[in-house]
DSSP file (Angstrom, degrees, kcal/mol; ACC not computed):
  #  RESIDUE AA STRUCTURE BP1 BP2  ACC     N-H-->O    O-->H-N    N-H-->O    O-->H-N    TCO  KAPPA ALPHA  PHI   PSI    X-CA   Y-CA   Z-CA
    1    1 A M              0   0    0      0, 0.0     2,-0.2     0, 0.0    31,-0.1   0.000 360.0 360.0 360.0 132.0    0.0    0.0    0.1
    2    2 A A        -     0   0    0     29,-0.1    32,-0.1     1,-0.1    31,-0.1  -0.473 360.0-103.7 -73.4 145.6    1.3    3.4   -0.9
    3    3 A A        -     0   0    0     30,-0.6     2,-0.5    -2,-0.2    -1,-0.1  -0.322  33.2-126.0 -65.1 151.5    2.1    6.0    1.8
    4    4 A S        +     0   0    0      2,-0.0     2,-0.3    -2,-0.0    -1,-0.1  -0.912  32.6 177.7-106.2 126.5   -0.5    8.8    2.0
    5    5 A Y        -     0   0    0     -2,-0.5     2,-0.5     2,-0.0     0, 0.0  -0.960  26.5-135.1-128.6 141.7    0.9   12.3    1.8
    6    6 A T        -     0   0    0     -2,-0.3    -2,-0.0     2,-0.0     0, 0.0  -0.881  27.0-179.1 -96.4 124.4   -0.8   15.7    1.8
    7    7 A V        -     0   0    0     -2,-0.5    -2,-0.0     2,-0.2     0, 0.0  -0.994  29.7-114.1-127.2 129.4    0.5   18.0   -0.9
    8    8 A P  S    S+     0   0    0      0, 0.0     2,-0.1     0, 0.0    -2,-0.0  -0.294  82.1   5.5 -55.3 141.1   -0.7   21.6   -1.4
    9    9 A G  S    S-     0   0    0      1,-0.2    -2,-0.2     2,-0.0     0, 0.0  -0.432 107.4 -63.2  84.7-157.9   -2.6   22.3   -4.7
   10   10 A S        -     0   0    0     -2,-0.1    -1,-0.2     2,-0.0     0, 0.0  -0.662  56.2-165.0-128.1  73.5   -3.5   19.5   -7.1
   11   11 A P        -     0   0    0      0, 0.0     2,-0.3     0, 0.0    -4,-0.0  -0.224   8.7-172.9 -59.8 150.4   -0.2   18.1   -8.4
   12   12 A T        -     0   0    0      0, 0.0     2,-0.4     0, 0.0    -2,-0.0  -0.966  26.4-106.2-140.1 157.5   -0.4   16.0  -11.5
   13   13 A W        -     0   0    0     -2,-0.3     2,-0.3    67,-0.2    69,-0.1  -0.676  29.2-164.6 -81.1 136.0    2.0   13.8  -13.4
   14   14 A H        -     0   0    0     -2,-0.4     2,-0.1    66,-0.1    66,-0.0  -0.731  47.3 -67.0-105.3 169.6    3.2   15.1  -16.7
   15   15 A Q        +     0   0    0     -2,-0.3     2,-0.3    67,-0.1    67,-0.2  -0.345  60.5 171.3 -68.5 131.0    4.9   12.8  -19.1
   16   16 A T        -     0   0    0     65,-0.5    67,-2.2    -2,-0.1     2,-0.5  -0.976  17.8-150.6-133.1 146.4    8.2   11.5  -17.9
   17   17 A M  E     -a   83   0A   0     -2,-0.3     2,-0.4    65,-0.1    67,-0.2  -0.971  12.0-178.4-124.3 134.2   10.4    8.8  -19.4
   18   18 A L  E     -a   84   0A   0     65,-1.4    67,-3.5    -2,-0.5     2,-0.5  -0.994  21.9-136.4-125.8 136.1   12.7    6.5  -17.6
   19   19 A R  E     -a   85   0A   0     -2,-0.4     2,-0.3    65,-0.2    67,-0.2  -0.814  30.1-177.0 -89.3 128.1   15.0    3.9  -19.2
   20   20 A I  E     -a   86   0A   0     65,-2.1    67,-1.4    -2,-0.5    -2,-0.0  -0.866  27.9-149.7-127.4 154.4   14.9    0.7  -17.2
   21   21 A R  S    S+     0   0    0     -2,-0.3    68,-0.2     1,-0.3    -1,-0.1   0.883  87.5  24.8 -88.5 -46.2   16.7   -2.6  -17.5
   22   22 A D     >  -     0   0    0      1,-0.1     4,-1.1    66,-0.1    -1,-0.3  -0.987  60.4-161.3-130.8 121.7   14.2   -5.1  -16.1
   23   23 A P  H  > S+     0   0    0      0, 0.0     4,-3.5     0, 0.0     5,-0.4   0.833  83.0  69.2 -78.3 -30.4   10.4   -4.3  -16.1
   24   24 A V  H  > S+     0   0    0      1,-0.2     4,-2.0     2,-0.2     5,-0.2   0.952 108.4  31.7 -58.5 -55.0    9.5   -6.8  -13.4
   25   25 A P  H  > S+     0   0    0      0, 0.0     4,-2.0     0, 0.0    -1,-0.2   0.871 120.9  54.2 -67.1 -32.5   11.1   -5.1  -10.4
   26   26 A S  H  X S+     0   0    0     -4,-1.1     4,-2.0     1,-0.2    -2,-0.2   0.902 110.9  42.5 -66.4 -42.2   10.5   -1.7  -11.9
   27   27 A L  H  X S+     0   0    0     -4,-3.5     4,-2.6     1,-0.2     5,-0.4   0.881 112.8  55.5 -76.1 -34.2    6.7   -2.2  -12.4
   28   28 A E  H  X>S+     0   0    0     -4,-2.0     4,-1.9    -5,-0.4     5,-0.6   0.897 109.7  47.1 -62.8 -36.1    6.6   -3.9   -8.9
   29   29 A F  I  X>S+     0   0    0     -4,-2.0     4,-1.9     3,-0.2     5,-1.7   0.957 115.3  43.0 -70.2 -48.3    8.2   -0.7   -7.4
   30   30 A Y  I  <5S+     0   0    0     -4,-2.0     6,-3.1     3,-0.2    -2,-0.2   0.848 122.1  39.2 -66.3 -38.3    5.9    1.8   -9.2
   31   31 A R  I  X5S+     0   0    0     -4,-2.6     4,-0.7     4,-0.2    -3,-0.2   0.970 127.3  29.9 -81.6 -50.4    2.7   -0.2   -8.6
   32   32 A D  I  <5S+     0   0    0     -4,-1.9    -3,-0.2    -5,-0.4    -2,-0.2   0.824 132.4  28.7 -83.8 -29.6    3.3   -1.5   -5.1
   33   33 A K  I  <<S+     0   0    0     -4,-1.9   -30,-0.6    -5,-0.6    -3,-0.2   0.843 131.3  33.6 -91.6 -43.3    5.5    1.3   -3.6
   34   34 A M  T  4<S-     0   0    0     -5,-1.7    -3,-0.2   -32,-0.1    -4,-0.2   0.566  98.8-127.4 -92.1 -11.6    4.3    4.3   -5.5
   35   35 A G     <  +     0   0    0     -4,-0.7    22,-0.4    -6,-0.3    -4,-0.2   0.782  53.9 151.4  69.6  29.0    0.7    3.3   -6.0
   36   36 A M        -     0   0    0     -6,-3.1     2,-0.4    20,-0.1    20,-0.2  -0.490  39.7-132.9 -87.8 163.8    0.7    3.8   -9.8
   37   37 A T  E     -B   55   0A   0     18,-2.6    18,-1.4    -2,-0.1     2,-0.8  -0.967  15.4-125.9-119.7 126.8   -1.5    1.8  -12.1
   38   38 A L  E     +B   54   0A   0     -2,-0.4    16,-0.2    16,-0.2    29,-0.2  -0.633  31.5 175.8 -71.9 110.9   -0.2    0.2  -15.3
   39   39 A L  E     -     0   0A   0     14,-2.8     2,-0.3    -2,-0.8    29,-0.2   0.912  56.1 -13.3 -80.0 -50.0   -2.4    1.5  -18.2
   40   40 A D  E     -B   53   0A   0     13,-1.2    13,-3.2    27,-0.2     2,-0.3  -0.972  47.0-151.5-159.4 157.9   -0.8    0.0  -21.3
   41   41 A K  E     -B   52   0A   0     -2,-0.3     2,-0.4    11,-0.2    11,-0.2  -0.984  11.3-169.3-138.5 129.0    2.1   -1.7  -22.7
   42   42 A I  E     -B   51   0A   0      9,-2.0     9,-3.0    -2,-0.3     2,-0.3  -0.988  10.1-151.4-123.5 126.8    3.3   -1.5  -26.3
   43   43 A S  E     -B   50   0A   0     -2,-0.4     7,-0.2     7,-0.2     3,-0.1  -0.736  13.8-174.0-100.6 139.3    5.9   -3.8  -27.6
   44   44 A F  E >>> +B   49   0A   0      5,-2.3     3,-2.1    -2,-0.3     5,-1.4  -0.652  13.2 169.0-128.6  75.0    8.3   -2.9  -30.5
   45   45 A P  G >45S+     0   0    0      0, 0.0     3,-0.6     0, 0.0    -1,-0.1   0.819  73.8  62.3 -61.1 -33.3   10.2   -6.2  -31.1
   46   46 A Q  G 345S+     0   0    0      1,-0.2    -2,-0.0    -3,-0.1    -3,-0.0   0.670 114.9  34.0 -66.5 -16.0   11.8   -5.0  -34.3
   47   47 A F  G <45S-     0   0    0     -3,-2.1    -1,-0.2     2,-0.2     3,-0.1   0.348 111.3-118.5-116.8   1.1   13.6   -2.4  -32.2
   48   48 A S  T <<5S+     0   0    0     -4,-0.8    40,-2.3    -3,-0.6     2,-0.3   0.820  73.8  98.1  69.5  31.9   14.1   -4.4  -29.0
   49   49 A F  E   < -BC  44  87A   0     -5,-1.4    -5,-2.3    38,-0.2     2,-0.3  -0.993  52.1-149.2-150.1 163.7   12.1   -2.4  -26.6
   50   50 A D  E     -BC  43  86A   0     36,-1.4    36,-2.5    -2,-0.3     2,-0.5  -0.939  13.0-140.3-126.4 144.4    8.7   -2.0  -24.8
   51   51 A L  E     -BC  42  85A   0     -9,-3.0    -9,-2.0    -2,-0.3     2,-0.5  -0.916  13.2-165.3-107.7 132.5    6.9    1.0  -23.6
   52   52 A Y  E     -BC  41  84A   0     32,-2.4    32,-2.7    -2,-0.5     2,-0.6  -0.976   6.2-157.0-115.8 124.1    5.1    0.8  -20.2
   53   53 A F  E     +BC  40  83A   0    -13,-3.2   -14,-2.8    -2,-0.5   -13,-1.2  -0.893  18.1 173.4-106.7 123.7    2.5    3.6  -19.5
   54   54 A L  E     +BC  38  82A   0     28,-2.1    28,-3.6    -2,-0.6     2,-0.3  -0.844   4.5 174.9-120.7 159.7    1.7    4.2  -15.8
   55   55 A T  E     -B   37   0A   0    -18,-1.4   -18,-2.6    -2,-0.3     2,-0.6  -0.977  34.9-113.7-154.3 166.3   -0.4    6.9  -13.9
   56   56 A T        -     0   0    0     24,-0.4   -43,-0.2    -2,-0.3    24,-0.1  -0.917  37.4-153.0-100.1 121.5   -1.6    7.8  -10.5
   57   57 A L        -     0   0    0     -2,-0.6     3,-0.1   -22,-0.4     6,-0.0  -0.670  28.7 -90.6 -91.2 152.1   -5.5    7.5  -10.5
   58   58 A P    >   -     0   0    0      0, 0.0     3,-2.4     0, 0.0    -1,-0.1  -0.278  62.3 -80.3 -60.8 150.4   -7.7    9.5   -8.3
   59   59 A E  T 3  S+     0   0    0      1,-0.3     3,-0.1    -3,-0.1    -3,-0.0  -0.250 117.6  14.5 -59.0 134.8   -8.4    7.7   -5.0
   60   60 A G  T 3  S+     0   0    0      1,-0.3     2,-0.4    -3,-0.1    -1,-0.3   0.217  92.6 124.0  82.3 -10.5  -11.1    5.1   -5.4
   61   61 A Q    <   -     0   0    0     -3,-2.4     2,-0.3     1,-0.0    -1,-0.3  -0.678  47.9-152.3 -83.0 135.3  -11.0    5.1   -9.2
   62   62 A E        -     0   0    0     -2,-0.4     2,-0.5    -3,-0.1    -1,-0.0  -0.727   8.9-151.4-105.3 152.7  -10.4    1.6  -10.7
   63   63 A Y        +     0   0    0     -2,-0.3   -25,-0.1     1,-0.1    -6,-0.0  -0.982  16.7 174.5-126.9 115.2   -8.8    0.7  -14.0
   64   64 A G        +     0   0    0     -2,-0.5     2,-0.3     2,-0.1    -1,-0.1   0.309  40.8 105.6-109.4  10.6  -10.1   -2.6  -15.4
   65   65 A L  S    S-     0   0    0      6,-0.1     2,-0.5     7,-0.0    -2,-0.0  -0.613  71.7-115.4 -95.0 151.4   -8.5   -2.8  -18.8
   66   66 A E    >   -     0   0    0     -2,-0.3     3,-1.9     1,-0.1     6,-0.4  -0.709  32.8-113.0 -84.5 127.7   -5.5   -5.3  -19.5
   67   67 A A  T 3  S+     0   0    0     -2,-0.5   -27,-0.2     1,-0.2     3,-0.1  -0.360 104.0  26.9 -55.5 131.0   -2.2   -3.5  -20.4
   68   68 A G  T 3  S+     0   0    0      1,-0.3    -1,-0.2   -29,-0.2     2,-0.1   0.245  93.5 126.0  97.9 -14.5   -1.3   -4.3  -24.1
   69   69 A S  S <> S-     0   0    0     -3,-1.9     4,-2.4     1,-0.1    -1,-0.3  -0.395  73.8-115.3 -79.0 155.0   -5.0   -4.9  -25.1
   70   70 A V  H  > S+     0   0    0      1,-0.2     4,-1.5     2,-0.2    -1,-0.1   0.901 118.1  53.4 -56.9 -38.4   -6.6   -3.0  -28.1
   71   71 A E  H  > S+     0   0    0      1,-0.2     4,-1.1     2,-0.2    -1,-0.2   0.903 106.3  51.0 -65.1 -37.9   -9.0   -1.4  -25.6
   72   72 A A  H >> S+     0   0    0     -6,-0.4     4,-1.5     1,-0.2     3,-0.6   0.917 106.2  56.1 -64.9 -40.7   -6.1   -0.1  -23.4
   73   73 A H  H 3< S+     0   0    0     -4,-2.4     4,-0.3     1,-0.2    -1,-0.2   0.869 107.0  51.3 -55.3 -36.3   -4.4    1.4  -26.6
   74   74 A K  H 3< S+     0   0    0     -4,-1.5    -1,-0.2    -5,-0.2    -2,-0.2   0.781 118.0  33.2 -72.8 -31.4   -7.6    3.4  -27.2
   75   75 A V  H X< S+     0   0    0     -4,-1.1     3,-2.3    -3,-0.6     4,-0.2   0.423  84.4 103.5-106.1  -4.4   -8.0    5.0  -23.8
   76   76 A R  G >< S+     0   0    0     -4,-1.5     3,-1.2     1,-0.3    -1,-0.1   0.867  75.6  60.5 -50.2 -41.3   -4.3    5.4  -22.8
   77   77 A G  G 3  S+     0   0    0     -4,-0.3    -1,-0.3     1,-0.3    -2,-0.1   0.439  79.9  86.6 -71.1   0.5   -4.4    9.1  -23.5
   78   78 A V  G <  S+     0   0    0     -3,-2.3     2,-0.3     2,-0.1    -1,-0.3   0.632  89.3  46.2 -80.4 -11.0   -7.1    9.9  -21.0
   79   79 A A  S <  S-     0   0    0     -3,-1.2     2,-0.2    -4,-0.2   -22,-0.1  -0.942  93.6 -97.4-132.9 154.1   -4.7   10.4  -18.1
   80   80 A S        -     0   0    0     -2,-0.3   -24,-0.4   -24,-0.1     2,-0.3  -0.516  54.3-145.2 -63.1 130.2   -1.4   12.2  -17.5
   81   81 A C        -     0   0    0     -2,-0.2     2,-0.6   -26,-0.1   -65,-0.5  -0.726  24.8-152.6-111.3 153.0    1.1    9.5  -17.9
   82   82 A F  E     - C   0  54A   0    -28,-3.6   -28,-2.1    -2,-0.3     2,-0.4  -0.971  30.9-154.1-113.9 108.7    4.3    8.5  -16.4
   83   83 A M  E     -aC  17  53A   0    -67,-2.2   -65,-1.4    -2,-0.6     2,-0.4  -0.720  11.4-164.7-104.6 131.9    6.2    6.6  -19.2
   84   84 A L  E     -aC  18  52A   0    -32,-2.7   -32,-2.4    -2,-0.4     2,-0.5  -0.910   7.6-153.2-107.8 137.9    8.8    3.9  -18.7
   85   85 A L  E     -aC  19  51A   0    -67,-3.5   -65,-2.1    -2,-0.4     2,-0.6  -0.961   5.0-161.4-108.9 117.9   11.1    2.8  -21.5
   86   86 A Y  E     -aC  20  50A   0    -36,-2.5   -36,-1.4    -2,-0.5     2,-0.5  -0.877   6.5-167.2 -99.6 123.1   12.5   -0.7  -21.3
   87   87 A T  E     - C   0  49A   0    -67,-1.4     2,-0.3    -2,-0.6   -38,-0.2  -0.963  13.5-140.8-109.3 124.3   15.5   -1.3  -23.6
   88   88 A M              0   0    0    -40,-2.3   -66,-0.1    -2,-0.5   -67,-0.0  -0.611 360.0 360.0 -83.7 146.5   16.6   -4.8  -24.1
   89   89 A S              0   0    0     -2,-0.3    -1,-0.1   -68,-0.2   -68,-0.0   0.453 360.0 360.0 -92.7 360.0   20.3   -5.5  -24.2
């Protein structure tokens, strides 16, 4: 469960990109420790990388789509995203 903090105003995520080596521990960290939700995953096998789109949802809001699904690709743009770039070695 993510820690609860009071921050003045209404902070939001703007798009940020991080390069990561291994998506498993990175996604666990952002989901489990930071309280973020995985919105979508897009793979580019021809270029050897995957994009993972995460966001912080308003408290109590659920996200029921499967990352990587056609439905998730269609609605990904509705939230301010925090983007991770996974580059394979």
